[in-house]
Every structure is written in C-alpha cells, then in structure tokens.
C-alpha positions in Angstrom: -14.4 1.7 25.0 -11.5 -0.9 25.3 -8.2 0.3 26.7 -6.5 -0.5 23.4 -9.0 1.7 21.5 -8.5 4.5 24.0 -4.7 4.4 23.4 -5.1 4.4 19.7 -7.5 7.4 19.8 -5.0 9.2 22.1 -2.2 8.5 19.7 -4.3 9.7 16.8 -5.2 13.0 18.5 -1.6 13.8 19.5 0.2 12.9 16.3 -2.5 13.5 13.7 -2.4 10.0 12.4 -5.6 8.0 12.0 -5.5 4.4 13.2 -8.5 2.2 13.4 -9.0 -0.3 16.2 -6.9 -3.4 16.5 -6.2 -3.9 12.9 -4.0 -0.8 12.8 -4.7 1.0 9.6 -3.1 4.4 8.7 -4.9 7.0 6.6 -2.8 7.9 3.7 -5.0 9.9 1.4 -8.5 10.7 0.0 -9.9 8.6 -2.9 -9.7 11.5 -5.2 -5.8 11.9 -4.6 -5.1 9.0 -6.8 -6.3 8.9 -10.5 -7.9 5.7 -11.9 -5.7 4.1 -13.0 -2.9 5.5 -11.0 -0.5 5.1 -8.1 1.3 7.1 -5.3 3.8 6.3 -2.7 3.3 6.8 1.0 5.1 6.1 4.2 3.2 3.7 6.4 4.8 2.5 9.8 8.3 3.3 8.6 8.0 1.5 5.3 7.3 3.1 1.8 4.2 1.6 0.3 2.9 2.2 -3.2 -1.0 2.5 -3.3 -2.7 1.7 -6.6 -6.2 2.6 -7.9 -7.2 0.4 -10.7 -11.0 -0.1 -11.9 -12.2 1.8 -8.8 -10.4 -0.6 -6.4 -7.4 0.2 -4.2 -4.4 -2.1 -3.7 -1.0 -1.6 -1.9 2.4 -3.1 -2.3 5.6 -2.6 -0.6 7.6 -0.1 -2.7 10.4 -2.4 -3.3 11.2 -4.9 -6.1 11.8 -8.3 -4.4 14.7 -8.7 -6.9 16.9 -5.8 -6.0 14.9 -3.4 -3.8 14.3 -0.8 -6.5 11.2 1.4 -5.9 8.2 -0.1 -7.7 6.3 3.2 -7.4 8.7 4.5 -10.2 7.6 1.8 -12.6 4.8 1.7 -15.3 1.3 0.4 -14.3 -0.3 -2.0 -16.9 -3.7 -3.1 -15.8 -3.2 -5.0 -12.6 0.6 -5.2 -13.1 3.4 -2.9 -12.0 6.6 -3.1 -14.0 9.9 -2.5 -12.1 11.8 0.3 -13.8 15.2 -1.2 -13.3 15.1 -4.8 -14.7 11.5 -5.2 -16.0 10.2 -7.6 -13.3 6.4 -7.6 -13.1 4.2 -7.9 -10.0 0.4 -8.4 -9.6 -0.6 -5.4 -7.5 -3.5 -7.4 -6.0 -1.3 -10.0 -4.4 2.3 -8.9 -4.8 3.1 -12.2 -6.7 6.1 -11.9 -9.0 5.0 -12.6 -12.5 8.3 -12.8 -14.4 12.1 -12.9 -14.0 14.3 -11.5 -12.7 12.0 -11.5 -9.6 11.1 -14.9 -8.3 9.7 -14.0 -4.9 6.6 -11.8 -4.2 6.7 -8.4 -2.8 4.7 -7.8 0.3 1.1 -6.7 -0.2 -1.0 -4.7 2.3 -4.7 -4.7 3.0 -6.5 -1.5 1.9 -9.6 -0.1 3.3 -11.8 2.7 2.0 -14.0 4.6 4.6 -15.9 8.0 3.9 -13.6 8.8 0.8 -10.5 8.1 2.8 -7.9 5.4 2.0 -6.4 3.4 4.8 -3.5 1.0 4.6 -2.7 -1.8 7.1 0.6 -1.2 8.9 1.5 -4.9 8.6 1.7 -7.0 5.3 -0.8 -9.6 4.5 0.1 -13.0 5.7 
C-alpha cells in the first residue's frame, strides 16, 4: 500500500468519510437515495454540489448558478437540463454548460462514480 493510500484510509476511518485513492472521491449517498429522475444536494469538500440521477446515470454540478450564485438544486429538472429558479437560466447537467441567458458561463461539473450501490463525487471540478 502506498503512503498516500494509507493516509486516505486513516482519514476515512477517523472521520467516517470515504475517499478513494489519488482521485479523491467522497461518498455522498446510496444509489437508491435519489429517484430517477431526481436530484439532491450534498456538501463535498466544503462546496455544495447537486447530484442528479437521469436515465440511470448520475451527474454532479456545483450548486450555484454561474449568473448570480443562486442554488441550482432548488430548480426544476427537465431531462438533462436544470433550470435556475431565480432567472430561468438553464444548464446541461452532464457538462455544466450554460444553455441560455442570463447565464453565459458554465457552472463547474464534477465526475461521479458508482461502486457497490454507493455514489461518489470527485472533490475537484472537471477540467
């Protein structure tokens, strides 16, 4: 076992947070905790992230509209789009891409892994 893996394992045991190897994913829920389609907000590495389940797949975005910072998790989910409840900006939940005004910048998207019916979200946004 590598020294970094040992530190992660020790951290996980002490704080009850599950991280995997060098990629640093945090377990947020079980697959059955989010309906399909559905969404739920979690805190991941000090940031709020909304996790979506659509057509059996999981996606995650920072829970903030890139237009004004309003929580996206409070918005309506339409297929693969989330609608900001404040001004109606739409984002693709798969990429974070802004799809209409007033948002013109994407919102950060996060990698999601599913292992043994548990959902894990990366602690860092996709590049």
